[in-house]
One Martini backbone bead per residue (centre of mass of N, CA, C, O) as a GRO file, in nm:
protein
  116
    1UNK     BB    1  14.064  -3.725 -11.236
    2UNK     BB    2  13.862  -3.927 -11.078
    3UNK     BB    3  13.569  -4.064 -11.024
    4UNK     BB    4  13.335  -3.978 -10.771
    5UNK     BB    5  13.115  -4.094 -10.536
    6UNK     BB    6  12.823  -4.090 -10.382
    7UNK     BB    7  12.743  -4.228 -10.083
    8UNK     BB    8  12.406  -4.183 -10.140
    9UNK     BB    9  12.392  -4.340 -10.393
   10UNK     BB   10  12.260  -4.581 -10.597
   11UNK     BB   11  12.519  -4.661 -10.744
   12UNK     BB   12  12.689  -4.730 -10.495
   13UNK     BB   13  12.498  -4.937 -10.367
   14UNK     BB   14  12.482  -5.135 -10.607
   15UNK     BB   15  12.782  -5.197 -10.625
   16UNK     BB   16  12.818  -5.308 -10.337
   17UNK     BB   17  12.592  -5.526 -10.348
   18UNK     BB   18  12.702  -5.683 -10.592
   19UNK     BB   19  12.971  -5.765 -10.462
   20UNK     BB   20  12.854  -5.906 -10.212
   21UNK     BB   21  12.682  -6.113 -10.363
   22UNK     BB   22  12.908  -6.248 -10.520
   23UNK     BB   23  13.064  -6.341 -10.274
   24UNK     BB   24  12.838  -6.504 -10.137
   25UNK     BB   25  12.783  -6.699 -10.376
   26UNK     BB   26  13.069  -6.821 -10.393
   27UNK     BB   27  13.088  -6.932 -10.104
   28UNK     BB   28  12.827  -7.102 -10.114
   29UNK     BB   29  12.914  -7.281 -10.352
   30UNK     BB   30  13.150  -7.417 -10.218
   31UNK     BB   31  12.992  -7.539  -9.984
   32UNK     BB   32  12.791  -7.708 -10.154
   33UNK     BB   33  13.000  -7.881 -10.297
   34UNK     BB   34  13.120  -8.010 -10.046
   35UNK     BB   35  12.855  -8.132  -9.931
   36UNK     BB   36  12.769  -8.288 -10.197
   37UNK     BB   37  13.022  -8.480 -10.210
   38UNK     BB   38  12.967  -8.684  -9.987
   39UNK     BB   39  12.727  -8.853 -10.104
   40UNK     BB   40  12.866  -8.907 -10.376
   41UNK     BB   41  13.108  -9.059 -10.259
   42UNK     BB   42  12.942  -9.277 -10.116
   43UNK     BB   43  12.820  -9.387 -10.383
   44UNK     BB   44  13.100  -9.404 -10.580
   45UNK     BB   45  13.319  -9.436 -10.307
   46UNK     BB   46  13.289  -9.653 -10.062
   47UNK     BB   47  13.580  -9.748  -9.996
   48UNK     BB   48  13.693  -9.472  -9.920
   49UNK     BB   49  13.470  -9.375  -9.711
   50UNK     BB   50  13.509  -9.661  -9.529
   51UNK     BB   51  13.772  -9.594  -9.447
   52UNK     BB   52  13.997  -9.608  -9.190
   53UNK     BB   53  14.072  -9.329  -8.953
   54UNK     BB   54  14.125  -9.315  -8.634
   55UNK     BB   55  13.839  -9.492  -8.602
   56UNK     BB   56  13.725  -9.363  -8.869
   57UNK     BB   57  13.550  -9.279  -9.111
   58UNK     BB   58  13.576  -9.055  -9.353
   59UNK     BB   59  13.297  -8.939  -9.328
   60UNK     BB   60  13.312  -8.877  -9.016
   61UNK     BB   61  13.568  -8.714  -9.023
   62UNK     BB   62  13.462  -8.491  -9.201
   63UNK     BB   63  13.188  -8.420  -9.047
   64UNK     BB   64  13.330  -8.396  -8.748
   65UNK     BB   65  13.615  -8.221  -8.834
   66UNK     BB   66  13.692  -8.100  -9.128
   67UNK     BB   67  13.460  -7.887  -9.166
   68UNK     BB   68  13.552  -7.661  -8.970
   69UNK     BB   69  13.806  -7.546  -9.114
   70UNK     BB   70  13.651  -7.481  -9.370
   71UNK     BB   71  13.447  -7.279  -9.249
   72UNK     BB   72  13.656  -7.086  -9.130
   73UNK     BB   73  13.793  -7.021  -9.400
   74UNK     BB   74  13.543  -6.906  -9.543
   75UNK     BB   75  13.489  -6.683  -9.334
   76UNK     BB   76  13.760  -6.541  -9.357
   77UNK     BB   77  13.739  -6.478  -9.659
   78UNK     BB   78  13.482  -6.312  -9.646
   79UNK     BB   79  13.579  -6.089  -9.452
   80UNK     BB   80  13.829  -5.997  -9.606
   81UNK     BB   81  13.685  -5.922  -9.876
   82UNK     BB   82  13.476  -5.731  -9.756
   83UNK     BB   83  13.685  -5.526  -9.647
   84UNK     BB   84  13.811  -5.464  -9.920
   85UNK     BB   85  13.557  -5.348 -10.049
   86UNK     BB   86  13.520  -5.121  -9.846
   87UNK     BB   87  13.792  -4.979  -9.895
   88UNK     BB   88  13.742  -4.928 -10.195
   89UNK     BB   89  13.481  -4.765 -10.159
   90UNK     BB   90  13.603  -4.532  -9.998
   91UNK     BB   91  13.795  -4.449 -10.240
   92UNK     BB   92  13.527  -4.375 -10.430
   93UNK     BB   93  13.455  -4.144 -10.248
   94UNK     BB   94  13.340  -3.841 -10.193
   95UNK     BB   95  13.442  -3.646  -9.933
   96UNK     BB   96  13.187  -3.451  -9.933
   97UNK     BB   97  12.984  -3.712  -9.856
   98UNK     BB   98  13.100  -3.746  -9.595
   99UNK     BB   99  13.079  -3.774  -9.278
  100UNK     BB  100  13.103  -3.588  -9.001
  101UNK     BB  101  13.352  -3.582  -8.738
  102UNK     BB  102  13.379  -3.581  -8.402
  103UNK     BB  103  13.621  -3.630  -8.172
  104UNK     BB  104  13.429  -3.635  -7.917
  105UNK     BB  105  13.233  -3.876  -8.041
  106UNK     BB  106  13.484  -4.051  -8.071
  107UNK     BB  107  13.616  -4.321  -7.983
  108UNK     BB  108  13.883  -4.451  -7.868
  109UNK     BB  109  14.017  -4.638  -8.135
  110UNK     BB  110  13.846  -4.590  -8.368
  111UNK     BB  111  13.780  -4.675  -8.675
  112UNK     BB  112  13.801  -4.612  -8.987
  113UNK     BB  113  13.511  -4.583  -9.174
  114UNK     BB  114  13.218  -4.802  -9.198
  115UNK     BB  115  13.281  -5.041  -8.949
  116UNK     BB  116  13.554  -5.254  -8.916
   0.00000   0.00000   0.00000
C-alpha cells in the first residue's frame, strides 16, 4: 500500500502549492515570451511586422486579434492542468482525513472533490 498524506498536513499543502506555483510560472513565462517577441520582432524584422494582411499590419493583427485566442488557450491549459493536479492530490490523501459530508447538506449535482 502506498503512503497517503494527511489532507491538513504542511507536507501536503507545500506539495500542492509548489505544483501550482510551477504551473503558474510556466504559463506566465510563455505569455511573457510571446508579448516580448512583438517589440523584438518590430525592431529586428520590420519588413515582416509591417507587411499588410487583411488591411492590418501584422503587428496590429497580432495585438488586436491573434493575442486573444492565445490567451484563451493559455487559460484553458492552466485550468485543465490545475484540475488534474487537484484530482491527483485527492488520490494522495488518506480518506480518514477527508471531511465528512452529509448528503442532506450537499446540493444536488455538486461535484465531488475539493471544489472544481
